[in-house]
C-alpha positions in Angstrom: 3.2 18.3 -6.6 3.1 16.1 -3.6 6.5 15.3 -2.1 7.7 12.2 -0.3 7.3 13.8 3.2 3.8 14.7 2.2 3.0 11.1 1.2 4.5 9.9 4.5 2.3 12.2 6.5 -0.8 11.2 4.4 -0.2 7.5 4.9 0.2 8.0 8.7 -2.9 10.1 9.0 -4.9 7.7 6.8 -3.9 4.7 9.0 -4.7 6.5 12.2 -8.1 7.6 10.9 -9.0 4.1 9.8 -8.0 2.7 13.2 -10.2 5.2 14.9 -13.1 4.6 12.5 -12.8 0.9 13.3 -12.4 1.4 17.0 -9.0 -0.4 17.0 -6.4 0.6 19.6 -2.7 0.2 19.2 -2.8 -2.7 21.7 -5.6 -4.3 19.6 -3.6 -3.8 16.4 -0.5 -5.3 17.9 -2.4 -8.4 19.0 -4.1 -8.8 15.6 -0.9 -8.3 13.7 1.0 -10.8 15.9 -1.8 -13.3 15.2 -0.9 -13.2 11.5 2.8 -13.4 12.0 4.0 -9.9 12.6 6.1 -9.1 15.7 4.7 -5.8 16.9 4.1 -4.1 20.2 2.0 -1.1 21.1 5.2 1.0 21.3 6.6 -0.2 17.9 3.3 0.6 16.3 3.1 4.0 17.9 6.6 4.8 16.7 6.0 3.6 13.2 2.8 5.5 12.8 4.0 8.7 14.4 7.1 8.7 12.1 5.1 7.5 9.1 8.0 5.0 8.6 6.3 1.7 7.8 6.4 -0.7 4.9 3.5 -1.1 2.4 3.1 -4.6 3.9 2.6 -3.2 7.4 0.2 -0.6 6.1 -1.9 -3.1 4.2 -1.8 -5.7 7.0 -2.8 -3.1 9.6 -5.7 -2.0 7.5 -6.8 -5.6 6.9 -6.7 -6.7 10.5 -8.4 -3.4 11.5 -11.3 -4.4 9.3 -11.0 -1.9 6.5 -12.8 -3.1 3.4 -11.7 -0.4 0.9 -8.6 1.8 0.6 -9.5 5.0 -1.2 -6.4 6.8 -2.4 -8.4 10.0 -2.8 -9.1 9.9 0.9 -5.4 9.7 1.8 
């Protein structure tokens, strides 16, 4: 059975991997998220992703502005 800490780690790894695939840095991500109404900095993004402590809204918005077209749960 997958526990909550496991899901937290998986979400963090998935987001990091997708950013890398898309060639998006944390600076790029901050600028793109800010353009759609979020208030993020490179440091705040780094902290959220390293802790795995982010909302579903942040996760989906980050994937969207990074250019992800599909979210595959099996890949997480």
